[in-house]
C-alpha positions as a Markdown table, in Angstrom:
| # | Residue | x | y | z |
|---|---|---|---|---|
| 1 | Asp | 135.0 | 57.6 | 48.8 |
| 2 | Arg | 133.2 | 56.0 | 51.7 |
| 3 | Leu | 130.5 | 54.7 | 49.2 |
| 4 | Arg | 132.9 | 53.5 | 46.6 |
| 5 | Ser | 134.9 | 51.6 | 49.2 |
| 6 | Arg | 131.7 | 49.7 | 50.1 |
| 7 | Gly | 130.9 | 49.0 | 46.4 |
| 8 | Leu | 128.0 | 51.3 | 46.2 |
| 9 | Gly | 129.5 | 53.9 | 43.8 |
| 10 | Asp | 128.3 | 57.4 | 43.4 |
| 11 | Val | 124.7 | 58.2 | 44.5 |
| 12 | Tyr | 122.9 | 61.2 | 43.1 |
| 13 | Lys | 119.8 | 62.8 | 44.3 |
| 14 | Arg | 117.1 | 65.0 | 42.8 |
| 15 | Gln | 114.0 | 66.6 | 44.3 |
| 16 | Thr | 110.9 | 66.5 | 42.3 |
| 17 | Glu | 107.1 | 66.2 | 42.2 |
| 18 | Tyr | 106.4 | 63.8 | 39.3 |
| 19 | Asn | 102.8 | 65.1 | 38.9 |
| 20 | Pro | 102.6 | 62.9 | 36.9 |
| 21 | Phe | 105.8 | 61.0 | 36.0 |
| 22 | His | 106.5 | 61.6 | 32.3 |
| 23 | Asn | 109.1 | 61.3 | 29.6 |
| 24 | Gly | 111.0 | 64.4 | 30.7 |
| 25 | His | 111.4 | 62.9 | 34.1 |
| 26 | Leu | 112.7 | 59.6 | 32.6 |
| 27 | Tyr | 115.2 | 61.5 | 30.5 |
| 28 | His | 116.4 | 63.4 | 33.6 |
| 29 | Ile | 117.1 | 60.3 | 35.5 |
| 30 | Glu | 118.9 | 58.7 | 32.6 |
| 31 | Arg | 120.8 | 61.7 | 31.6 |
| 32 | Ala | 121.8 | 62.6 | 35.2 |
| 33 | Arg | 123.1 | 59.1 | 35.7 |
| 34 | Glu | 125.4 | 59.5 | 32.7 |
| 35 | Leu | 126.4 | 63.1 | 33.8 |
| 36 | Thr | 127.3 | 62.2 | 37.3 |
| 37 | Gly | 128.5 | 58.6 | 36.9 |
| 38 | Ala | 126.0 | 57.6 | 39.6 |
| 39 | Asp | 125.1 | 54.0 | 40.3 |
| 40 | Arg | 122.0 | 54.7 | 42.4 |
| 41 | Val | 119.4 | 57.4 | 42.2 |
| 42 | Val | 117.7 | 58.7 | 45.4 |
| 43 | Ile | 114.6 | 60.8 | 44.9 |
| 44 | Val | 113.1 | 63.3 | 47.4 |
| 45 | Met | 109.6 | 63.7 | 46.3 |
| 46 | Ser | 106.8 | 66.0 | 47.4 |
| 47 | Gly | 103.9 | 64.1 | 49.0 |
| 48 | Asp | 100.3 | 64.5 | 48.4 |
| 49 | Tyr | 100.5 | 68.4 | 47.9 |
| 50 | Val | 102.9 | 70.3 | 45.6 |
| 51 | Gln | 104.7 | 73.6 | 45.5 |
| 52 | Arg | 102.1 | 75.5 | 43.6 |
| 53 | Gly | 99.8 | 75.2 | 46.6 |
| 54 | Thr | 97.6 | 72.4 | 45.2 |
| 55 | Pro | 96.9 | 68.8 | 45.7 |
| 56 | Ala | 98.8 | 66.3 | 43.5 |
| 57 | Leu | 96.9 | 64.8 | 40.6 |
| 58 | Leu | 97.3 | 61.3 | 42.1 |
| 59 | Ser | 98.7 | 60.0 | 45.4 |
| 60 | Lys | 102.3 | 60.1 | 46.4 |
| 61 | His | 102.4 | 56.2 | 46.6 |
| 62 | Ser | 101.3 | 56.1 | 43.0 |
| 63 | Arg | 103.8 | 58.6 | 41.8 |
| 64 | Ala | 106.5 | 56.9 | 43.7 |
| 65 | His | 105.6 | 53.6 | 42.1 |
| 66 | Met | 106.0 | 55.2 | 38.7 |
| 67 | Ala | 109.4 | 56.6 | 39.5 |
| 68 | Leu | 110.7 | 53.3 | 40.9 |
| 69 | Leu | 109.7 | 51.5 | 37.8 |
| 70 | Asn | 111.6 | 54.0 | 35.7 |
| 71 | Gly | 115.1 | 54.0 | 37.4 |
| 72 | Ala | 114.8 | 55.5 | 40.8 |
| 73 | Ser | 116.5 | 53.4 | 43.5 |
| 74 | Ala | 114.6 | 55.0 | 46.6 |
| 75 | Ile | 111.9 | 57.5 | 47.1 |
| 76 | Cys | 111.9 | 59.8 | 50.2 |
| 77 | Glu | 109.0 | 62.0 | 51.1 |
| 78 | Leu | 109.5 | 65.9 | 51.5 |
| 79 | Pro | 107.4 | 66.9 | 54.4 |
| 80 | Val | 104.3 | 68.9 | 53.6 |
| 81 | Cys | 105.5 | 72.2 | 55.2 |
| 82 | Tyr | 108.4 | 72.2 | 52.7 |
| 83 | Ala | 106.6 | 70.7 | 49.7 |
| 84 | Ser | 103.9 | 73.3 | 49.8 |
| 85 | Gly | 106.3 | 76.2 | 50.6 |
| 86 | Ser | 108.1 | 78.9 | 48.6 |
| 87 | Ala | 111.1 | 78.0 | 46.4 |
| 88 | Glu | 113.3 | 78.9 | 49.4 |
| 89 | Phe | 111.6 | 76.6 | 51.8 |
| 90 | Phe | 111.1 | 73.8 | 49.2 |
| 91 | Ala | 114.8 | 73.8 | 48.5 |
| 92 | Gln | 115.8 | 74.1 | 52.2 |
| 93 | Gly | 113.8 | 71.0 | 53.1 |
| 94 | Ala | 115.1 | 68.9 | 50.1 |
| 95 | Ile | 118.7 | 69.8 | 50.8 |
| 96 | Ser | 118.3 | 69.2 | 54.6 |
| 97 | Ile | 117.1 | 65.7 | 53.8 |
| 98 | Leu | 119.9 | 65.2 | 51.3 |
| 99 | Glu | 122.5 | 66.1 | 53.8 |
| 100 | Gly | 120.9 | 64.1 | 56.5 |
| 101 | Leu | 121.0 | 60.9 | 54.5 |
| 102 | Gly | 124.8 | 60.9 | 54.8 |
| 103 | Cys | 125.5 | 58.9 | 51.6 |
| 104 | Ile | 124.7 | 61.3 | 48.7 |
| 105 | Asp | 127.5 | 62.5 | 46.5 |
| 106 | Thr | 125.8 | 64.7 | 43.9 |
| 107 | Leu | 122.7 | 66.8 | 43.4 |
| 108 | Cys | 121.3 | 67.0 | 39.8 |
| 109 | Phe | 118.5 | 69.5 | 39.0 |
| 110 | Gly | 117.0 | 70.7 | 35.8 |
| 111 | Ser | 117.2 | 74.4 | 34.8 |
| 112 | Glu | 116.2 | 76.4 | 31.7 |
| 113 | Cys | 119.6 | 78.1 | 31.9 |
| 114 | Gly | 121.7 | 75.0 | 31.9 |
| 115 | Glu | 124.8 | 76.8 | 33.0 |
| 116 | Leu | 125.8 | 76.0 | 36.6 |
| 117 | Ser | 128.3 | 78.8 | 36.9 |
| 118 | Val | 125.7 | 81.4 | 35.9 |
| 119 | Leu | 123.2 | 80.1 | 38.6 |
| 120 | Gln | 126.0 | 79.9 | 41.3 |
| 121 | His | 126.9 | 83.5 | 40.5 |
| 122 | Ile | 123.3 | 84.7 | 41.1 |
| 123 | Ala | 123.0 | 82.4 | 44.2 |
| 124 | Gln | 126.0 | 84.1 | 45.7 |
| 125 | Leu | 124.7 | 87.5 | 45.0 |
| 126 | Leu | 121.5 | 86.7 | 46.8 |
| 127 | Leu | 123.3 | 85.2 | 49.7 |
| 128 | Ser | 125.5 | 88.1 | 50.2 |
| 129 | Glu | 122.6 | 90.5 | 50.5 |
| 130 | Ser | 124.6 | 93.6 | 50.2 |
| 131 | Asp | 123.3 | 96.9 | 51.4 |
| 132 | Thr | 123.0 | 98.1 | 47.8 |
| 133 | Tyr | 120.9 | 95.1 | 46.8 |
| 134 | Ser | 118.7 | 95.3 | 49.9 |
| 135 | His | 118.1 | 99.0 | 49.2 |
| 136 | Met | 117.3 | 98.3 | 45.5 |
| 137 | Leu | 115.0 | 95.5 | 46.5 |
| 138 | Gln | 113.0 | 97.5 | 49.1 |
| 139 | Asp | 112.7 | 100.4 | 46.7 |
| 140 | Ala | 111.1 | 98.1 | 44.1 |
| 141 | Leu | 108.7 | 96.7 | 46.7 |
| 142 | Lys | 107.6 | 100.1 | 47.9 |
| 143 | Lys | 106.7 | 100.8 | 44.2 |
| 144 | Gly | 104.2 | 98.0 | 44.4 |
| 145 | His | 106.0 | 95.3 | 42.6 |
| 146 | Ser | 105.7 | 91.6 | 43.6 |
| 147 | Phe | 108.7 | 90.2 | 45.4 |
| 148 | Pro | 109.8 | 88.2 | 42.2 |
| 149 | Ala | 109.5 | 91.2 | 40.1 |
| 150 | Ala | 111.3 | 93.4 | 42.7 |
| 151 | Arg | 114.1 | 90.9 | 42.9 |
| 152 | His | 114.5 | 90.9 | 39.2 |
| 153 | Gln | 114.8 | 94.6 | 39.1 |
| 154 | Ala | 117.3 | 94.8 | 42.0 |
| 155 | Leu | 119.6 | 92.2 | 40.6 |
| 156 | Glu | 119.5 | 93.6 | 37.1 |
| 157 | Lys | 120.5 | 97.0 | 38.4 |
| 158 | Leu | 123.2 | 95.5 | 40.6 |
| 159 | Thr | 124.8 | 93.5 | 37.9 |
| 160 | Gly | 124.0 | 95.7 | 34.9 |
| 161 | Asp | 123.0 | 92.4 | 33.2 |
| 162 | Ala | 119.7 | 92.4 | 31.5 |
| 163 | Ser | 119.8 | 88.6 | 31.2 |
| 164 | Val | 119.5 | 88.2 | 34.9 |
| 165 | Ser | 115.7 | 89.1 | 34.7 |
| 166 | Gln | 115.2 | 86.4 | 32.1 |
| 167 | Ile | 117.0 | 83.8 | 34.2 |
| 168 | Leu | 114.9 | 84.6 | 37.2 |
| 169 | Ser | 111.7 | 84.5 | 35.3 |
| 170 | Glu | 112.0 | 80.7 | 34.7 |
| 171 | Pro | 110.8 | 78.4 | 37.5 |
| 172 | Asn | 113.4 | 75.7 | 37.3 |
| 173 | Asn | 116.2 | 78.4 | 37.3 |
| 174 | Ile | 114.8 | 79.9 | 40.5 |
| 175 | Leu | 114.5 | 76.6 | 42.3 |
| 176 | Gly | 118.0 | 75.6 | 41.1 |
| 177 | Ile | 119.4 | 78.9 | 42.6 |
| 178 | Glu | 117.6 | 78.0 | 45.8 |
| 179 | Tyr | 119.1 | 74.6 | 45.9 |
| 180 | Leu | 122.6 | 76.2 | 45.4 |
| 181 | Lys | 121.9 | 78.7 | 48.2 |
| 182 | Ala | 120.8 | 75.9 | 50.6 |
| 183 | Leu | 124.0 | 73.9 | 49.7 |
| 184 | Lys | 126.1 | 76.9 | 50.5 |
| 185 | Lys | 124.3 | 77.7 | 53.8 |
| 186 | Gln | 124.7 | 74.1 | 55.0 |
| 187 | Asn | 128.3 | 74.0 | 54.0 |
| 188 | Ser | 127.5 | 70.9 | 52.0 |
| 189 | Arg | 130.1 | 68.8 | 50.3 |
| 190 | Ile | 127.6 | 67.6 | 47.7 |
| 191 | Val | 128.5 | 68.4 | 44.2 |
| 192 | Pro | 125.7 | 70.2 | 42.1 |
| 193 | Tyr | 125.0 | 69.5 | 38.5 |
| 194 | Thr | 122.4 | 71.0 | 36.3 |
| 195 | Leu | 120.7 | 69.7 | 33.1 |
| 196 | Lys | 119.4 | 72.1 | 30.6 |
| 197 | Arg | 115.6 | 71.7 | 30.2 |
| 198 | Asp | 115.1 | 71.2 | 26.5 |
| 199 | Ser | 111.6 | 70.0 | 26.4 |
| 200 | Ser | 108.5 | 72.1 | 26.7 |
| 201 | Gly | 108.3 | 75.0 | 29.2 |
| 202 | Tyr | 107.3 | 74.3 | 32.9 |
| 203 | His | 104.1 | 76.4 | 32.4 |
| 204 | Asp | 103.2 | 75.2 | 28.9 |
| 205 | Thr | 99.6 | 74.2 | 28.7 |
| 206 | Lys | 99.5 | 72.5 | 25.2 |
| 207 | Leu | 100.8 | 69.0 | 24.5 |
| 208 | Gln | 103.9 | 68.7 | 22.3 |
| 209 | Pro | 104.6 | 65.7 | 20.1 |
| 210 | Gln | 106.5 | 64.2 | 23.1 |
| 211 | Ser | 108.2 | 65.3 | 26.4 |
| 212 | Ser | 105.3 | 67.7 | 27.3 |
| 213 | Ser | 105.4 | 69.4 | 30.7 |
| 214 | Ala | 103.5 | 68.1 | 33.5 |
| 215 | Ser | 101.3 | 71.2 | 33.4 |
| 216 | Ala | 100.4 | 70.4 | 29.7 |
| 217 | Ile | 99.6 | 66.8 | 30.6 |
| 218 | Arg | 97.4 | 67.8 | 33.5 |
| 219 | Asn | 95.6 | 70.4 | 31.3 |
| 220 | Ala | 95.0 | 67.8 | 28.6 |
| 221 | Leu | 93.7 | 65.3 | 31.1 |
| 222 | Arg | 91.3 | 67.9 | 32.6 |
| 223 | His | 89.9 | 68.7 | 29.1 |
| 224 | Trp | 89.8 | 65.1 | 28.2 |
| 225 | Glu | 87.9 | 64.2 | 31.1 |
| 226 | Glu | 85.1 | 66.6 | 30.0 |
| 227 | Gln | 84.7 | 64.7 | 26.7 |
| 228 | Pro | 82.1 | 61.9 | 26.3 |
| 229 | Phe | 84.8 | 59.3 | 25.4 |
| 230 | Ser | 86.6 | 59.8 | 28.6 |
| 231 | Arg | 85.6 | 56.4 | 29.9 |
| 232 | Tyr | 88.1 | 53.8 | 28.7 |
| 233 | Pro | 87.2 | 50.2 | 27.9 |
| 234 | Ala | 87.0 | 47.9 | 30.8 |
| 235 | Asp | 89.2 | 45.4 | 29.0 |
| 236 | Pro | 92.8 | 46.8 | 29.1 |
| 237 | Gln | 93.5 | 44.8 | 26.0 |
| 238 | Gln | 91.1 | 46.9 | 24.0 |
| 239 | Thr | 93.6 | 49.5 | 22.7 |
| 240 | Pro | 94.1 | 52.0 | 21.5 |
| 241 | Asp | 91.5 | 54.1 | 23.4 |
| 242 | Gly | 91.1 | 57.8 | 23.9 |
| 243 | Phe | 93.2 | 57.8 | 27.1 |
| 244 | Ser | 96.1 | 56.0 | 25.7 |
| 245 | Glu | 96.0 | 57.9 | 22.4 |
| 246 | Leu | 96.2 | 61.2 | 24.3 |
| 247 | Leu | 99.3 | 60.3 | 26.4 |
| 248 | Gln | 101.1 | 57.5 | 24.4 |
| 249 | Asn | 104.0 | 59.7 | 23.6 |
| 250 | Gln | 104.1 | 61.6 | 26.9 |
| 251 | Leu | 104.6 | 59.0 | 29.7 |
| 252 | Pro | 106.6 | 55.8 | 29.9 |
| 253 | Glu | 104.5 | 52.8 | 29.1 |
| 254 | Asn | 104.5 | 51.5 | 32.7 |
| 255 | Ala | 103.6 | 54.9 | 34.1 |
| 256 | Leu | 100.8 | 55.4 | 31.6 |
| 257 | Arg | 99.5 | 52.0 | 32.6 |
| 258 | Leu | 99.4 | 52.9 | 36.3 |
| 259 | Leu | 97.8 | 56.3 | 35.6 |
| 260 | Arg | 95.2 | 54.6 | 33.4 |
| 261 | Asp | 94.4 | 52.0 | 36.0 |
| 262 | Ala | 94.0 | 54.6 | 38.7 |
| 263 | Trp | 92.0 | 57.0 | 36.5 |
| 264 | Asn | 88.4 | 57.5 | 37.8 |
| 265 | Gln | 89.3 | 55.0 | 40.5 |
| 266 | Ser | 91.4 | 57.0 | 42.8 |
| 267 | Cys | 92.4 | 60.0 | 40.6 |
| 268 | Pro | 92.2 | 62.7 | 39.3 |
| 269 | Ile | 92.3 | 64.9 | 42.4 |
| 270 | Glu | 91.7 | 68.6 | 41.6 |
| 271 | Thr | 92.2 | 71.8 | 43.7 |
| 272 | Asn | 88.4 | 72.4 | 43.7 |
| 273 | Asp | 87.9 | 69.0 | 45.3 |
| 274 | Phe | 89.1 | 70.7 | 48.6 |
| 275 | Ser | 86.8 | 73.7 | 48.2 |
| 276 | Leu | 84.2 | 73.0 | 50.9 |
| 277 | Leu | 86.9 | 71.9 | 53.4 |
| 278 | Leu | 88.7 | 75.3 | 52.6 |
| 279 | Lys | 85.5 | 77.3 | 53.0 |
| 280 | Tyr | 84.8 | 75.8 | 56.4 |
| 281 | Arg | 88.3 | 76.7 | 57.6 |
| 282 | Leu | 87.9 | 80.3 | 56.3 |
| 283 | Leu | 84.7 | 80.7 | 58.1 |
| 284 | Cys | 86.4 | 79.7 | 61.4 |
| 285 | Glu | 89.2 | 82.4 | 61.0 |
| 286 | Thr | 89.5 | 86.1 | 61.9 |
| 287 | Arg | 91.9 | 88.7 | 60.3 |
| 288 | Arg | 94.2 | 88.3 | 63.3 |
| 289 | Ser | 94.3 | 84.4 | 63.2 |
| 290 | Leu | 94.7 | 84.3 | 59.4 |
| 291 | Cys | 98.0 | 86.2 | 59.8 |
| 292 | Glu | 99.4 | 83.3 | 61.9 |
| 293 | Tyr | 99.5 | 81.0 | 58.8 |
| 294 | Gln | 102.5 | 80.6 | 56.5 |
| 295 | Asp | 102.4 | 82.8 | 53.4 |
| 296 | Ile | 99.5 | 84.9 | 54.7 |
| 297 | Ser | 100.3 | 88.6 | 55.0 |
| 298 | Glu | 98.2 | 91.2 | 56.7 |
| 299 | Asp | 97.1 | 92.5 | 53.3 |
| 300 | Leu | 96.1 | 89.0 | 52.1 |
| 301 | Ala | 94.3 | 88.3 | 55.4 |
| 302 | Asn | 92.2 | 91.5 | 54.9 |
| 303 | Arg | 91.4 | 90.5 | 51.3 |
| 304 | Ile | 90.3 | 87.0 | 52.4 |
| 305 | Ile | 87.9 | 88.5 | 55.0 |
| 306 | Arg | 86.5 | 91.2 | 52.7 |
| 307 | Asn | 85.8 | 88.6 | 49.9 |
| 308 | Arg | 85.0 | 85.6 | 52.0 |
| 309 | Asn | 81.2 | 85.9 | 51.1 |
| 310 | Gln | 82.0 | 85.6 | 47.4 |
| 311 | Phe | 83.7 | 82.2 | 47.8 |
| 312 | Leu | 82.6 | 79.8 | 45.2 |
| 313 | Asn | 85.5 | 77.3 | 45.0 |
| 314 | Phe | 89.2 | 77.1 | 45.7 |
| 315 | Glu | 90.5 | 78.1 | 42.3 |
| 316 | Gln | 87.9 | 80.9 | 41.8 |
| 317 | Phe | 88.9 | 82.4 | 45.2 |
| 318 | Cys | 92.6 | 82.4 | 44.2 |
| 319 | Gln | 91.7 | 84.4 | 41.1 |
| 320 | Leu | 89.5 | 86.7 | 43.0 |
| 321 | Leu | 92.2 | 87.5 | 45.5 |
| 322 | Lys | 95.1 | 87.9 | 43.0 |
| 323 | Thr | 96.6 | 91.3 | 42.6 |
| 324 | Lys | 99.7 | 92.7 | 40.9 |
| 325 | Glu | 101.7 | 92.2 | 44.3 |
| 326 | Leu | 100.0 | 88.8 | 45.1 |
| 327 | Thr | 100.6 | 86.1 | 42.6 |
| 328 | Tyr | 98.1 | 83.2 | 42.1 |
| 329 | Ser | 100.7 | 80.6 | 43.4 |
| 330 | Arg | 101.5 | 82.6 | 46.5 |
| 331 | Ile | 97.7 | 82.9 | 47.3 |
| 332 | Ser | 97.1 | 79.2 | 46.6 |
| 333 | Arg | 100.0 | 78.2 | 49.0 |
| 334 | Gly | 98.7 | 80.5 | 51.7 |
| 335 | Leu | 95.1 | 79.1 | 51.4 |
| 336 | Leu | 96.6 | 75.5 | 51.5 |
| 337 | His | 98.5 | 76.4 | 54.6 |
| 338 | Ile | 95.3 | 77.6 | 56.2 |
| 339 | Leu | 93.5 | 74.3 | 55.3 |
| 340 | Leu | 96.5 | 72.2 | 56.5 |
| 341 | Ala | 97.2 | 74.4 | 59.6 |
| 342 | Val | 100.8 | 75.2 | 58.7 |
| 343 | Lys | 101.8 | 78.2 | 60.7 |
| 344 | Lys | 104.6 | 80.7 | 60.5 |
| 345 | Glu | 105.8 | 79.8 | 64.0 |
| 346 | Asp | 106.1 | 76.1 | 62.8 |
| 347 | Met | 108.4 | 77.1 | 60.0 |
| 348 | Leu | 110.5 | 79.3 | 62.3 |
| 349 | Arg | 110.9 | 76.4 | 64.8 |
| 350 | Tyr | 111.7 | 74.0 | 62.0 |
| 351 | Arg | 114.4 | 76.3 | 60.6 |
| 352 | Glu | 115.9 | 76.9 | 64.0 |
| 353 | Ser | 116.0 | 73.3 | 65.3 |
| 354 | Ser | 116.7 | 71.5 | 62.0 |
| 355 | Cys | 114.4 | 68.8 | 63.2 |
| 356 | Ile | 114.0 | 67.2 | 59.8 |
| 357 | Tyr | 113.5 | 63.5 | 59.2 |
| 358 | Thr | 113.0 | 61.3 | 56.1 |
| 359 | Arg | 110.2 | 58.9 | 55.4 |
| 360 | Ile | 111.0 | 56.2 | 52.8 |
| 361 | Leu | 108.0 | 55.7 | 50.5 |
| 362 | Gly | 109.6 | 52.9 | 48.4 |
| 363 | Phe | 112.6 | 51.3 | 46.9 |
| 364 | Arg | 113.8 | 49.0 | 44.3 |
| 365 | Lys | 114.7 | 45.5 | 45.7 |
| 366 | Glu | 117.8 | 45.2 | 43.5 |
| 367 | His | 119.0 | 48.5 | 45.0 |
| 368 | Ala | 118.3 | 47.6 | 48.6 |
| 369 | Asp | 121.9 | 48.5 | 49.4 |
| 370 | Val | 121.0 | 52.1 | 49.2 |
| 371 | Leu | 118.4 | 51.7 | 51.9 |
| 372 | Arg | 121.0 | 49.9 | 54.1 |
| 373 | Gln | 123.6 | 52.7 | 53.5 |
| 374 | Ile | 121.1 | 55.4 | 54.4 |
| 375 | Lys | 120.2 | 53.7 | 57.7 |
| 376 | Glu | 124.0 | 53.2 | 58.5 |
| 377 | Asn | 125.0 | 56.8 | 57.7 |
| 378 | Ala | 122.0 | 59.0 | 58.2 |
| 379 | Ser | 122.2 | 61.7 | 60.8 |
| 380 | Ile | 118.5 | 62.3 | 60.8 |
| 381 | Pro | 115.6 | 59.8 | 61.7 |
| 382 | Val | 114.8 | 57.4 | 58.8 |
| 383 | Ile | 111.2 | 56.2 | 59.0 |
| 384 | Thr | 109.9 | 53.2 | 57.2 |
| 385 | Lys | 107.0 | 52.7 | 59.4 |
| 386 | Leu | 104.9 | 55.5 | 60.8 |
| 387 | Gly | 104.7 | 53.9 | 64.2 |
| 388 | Gln | 108.5 | 54.3 | 64.6 |
| 389 | Thr | 108.4 | 57.6 | 66.5 |
| 390 | Asp | 109.5 | 56.8 | 70.0 |
| 391 | Ser | 113.0 | 58.3 | 69.6 |
| 392 | Leu | 111.9 | 61.4 | 67.7 |
| 393 | Leu | 112.2 | 65.0 | 69.0 |
| 394 | Pro | 108.9 | 66.9 | 69.7 |
| 395 | Glu | 109.3 | 69.2 | 66.8 |
| 396 | Thr | 110.1 | 66.3 | 64.4 |
| 397 | Ile | 107.0 | 64.6 | 65.6 |
| 398 | Arg | 105.0 | 67.8 | 64.9 |
| 399 | Met | 106.3 | 67.9 | 61.4 |
| 400 | Leu | 105.6 | 64.3 | 60.8 |
| 401 | Asp | 102.1 | 64.7 | 62.3 |
| 402 | Gln | 101.4 | 67.6 | 60.0 |
| 403 | Thr | 102.4 | 65.5 | 56.9 |
| 404 | Thr | 100.4 | 62.6 | 58.1 |
| 405 | Phe | 97.3 | 64.7 | 58.7 |
| 406 | Ala | 97.7 | 66.3 | 55.3 |
| 407 | Ser | 97.9 | 62.9 | 53.7 |
| 408 | Asp | 94.8 | 61.6 | 55.5 |
| 409 | Leu | 92.9 | 64.6 | 54.5 |
| 410 | Tyr | 93.9 | 63.9 | 50.8 |
| 411 | Glu | 92.9 | 60.3 | 51.3 |
| 412 | Ser | 89.6 | 61.5 | 52.7 |
| 413 | Val | 88.9 | 63.5 | 49.5 |
| 414 | Val | 89.9 | 60.5 | 47.3 |
| 415 | Ser | 87.5 | 58.2 | 49.3 |
| 416 | Asp | 84.6 | 60.6 | 49.1 |
| 417 | Lys | 85.1 | 61.5 | 45.4 |
| 418 | Phe | 85.4 | 57.9 | 44.1 |
| 419 | Gly | 83.4 | 56.0 | 46.8 |
| 420 | Ile | 86.2 | 53.8 | 47.8 |
| 421 | Pro | 87.3 | 52.8 | 51.4 |
| 422 | Phe | 89.4 | 55.2 | 53.4 |
| 423 | Ile | 93.0 | 54.0 | 54.0 |
| 424 | Asn | 94.7 | 55.6 | 57.0 |
| 425 | Glu | 98.3 | 56.7 | 56.3 |
| 426 | Tyr | 99.5 | 54.3 | 59.1 |
| 427 | Gln | 98.1 | 51.5 | 57.1 |
| 428 | Lys | 99.9 | 52.2 | 53.9 |
| 429 | Gln | 102.8 | 49.9 | 53.1 |
| 430 | Ile | 106.3 | 50.8 | 51.8 |
| 431 | Ile | 106.5 | 50.1 | 48.0 |
| 432 | His | 108.9 | 47.4 | 46.8 |
| 433 | Val | 109.5 | 47.1 | 43.1 |
């Protein structure tokens, strides 16, 4: 009501990675606008690292630019401690920002299920943490199941519904449930919506005729880069070329153009580009010190030390450490947290103090009213320039410094890989479209 009275209308928000921005993301923005009746779209986007515990294919500023060209009104950065965290932390950080902006009416997220009531029911079951559920969960964990598998078993037994396991096996469903849990925990008045994911699956690795997953697009680009025709013509007017032919039905034309212009100039960035940096960090650690990092258990710390001499590269080491109980993604996140110095005590302090902030990466000039409303109504610090930190709490500054360091490290890898000047995070400008 407050927003309508000021002529802004409904504003909806989504959290995403855009790694890279593709047709499915464009469909989500357009369809969510119709579903919610929103006039403005605010995006909370992962920065230079994503939830699987890997660096993004291309920089956060490039991905934000793509989103702004395709309907986003403003892009806020999700701090790296949340962006590289488990689904629970990922959602907690996104919803905290959403609440703190003070001018968001609705949250719209994609899910394989597509039925909000079903996801809300599961979210409520997980929030209640009944003694029966806790006992079933611990029993499954003691039998050697990974946490996701143990949770599937416990909920299926608790509800007597075999479909629960299928719902919890899909990544967008899991994240959607965590969004709903976070909204409930924070007593949010924001109205959730979900869109059924009708395009290819999140983990699909093969391109479809159109609307392929980001995983499939990255996989295609990785294999394309290995081919002799992977260097596109110097003259952009010389089309079609191998790059454009590969992705012409997968990305909006403007996003494809940005990706093509950046290719072999500032991207792609791969996990293994960080291998030597990670090896150095692992050589500095002990079993005890490793356990201080987020997502590093005592068992994983022991495995790291035992296998450290067999380290060849980041991805190979994740595969080497993987077990039935420890998934690849969990290991990758843990190793990334070692590299970026994200510790358990940090996450505990952030959770207790709620010292969240939001950094604006970019906005559409025609939607500048959104930025004004955010600044007028936000209950958290809104940062448009990194030098604006005088009024921040110490824990907020620590969170911001962690994210800034992580981005400078990413930029260092970009600079070294492509032989281009290093640009400090403080020098980077907000994007105007």
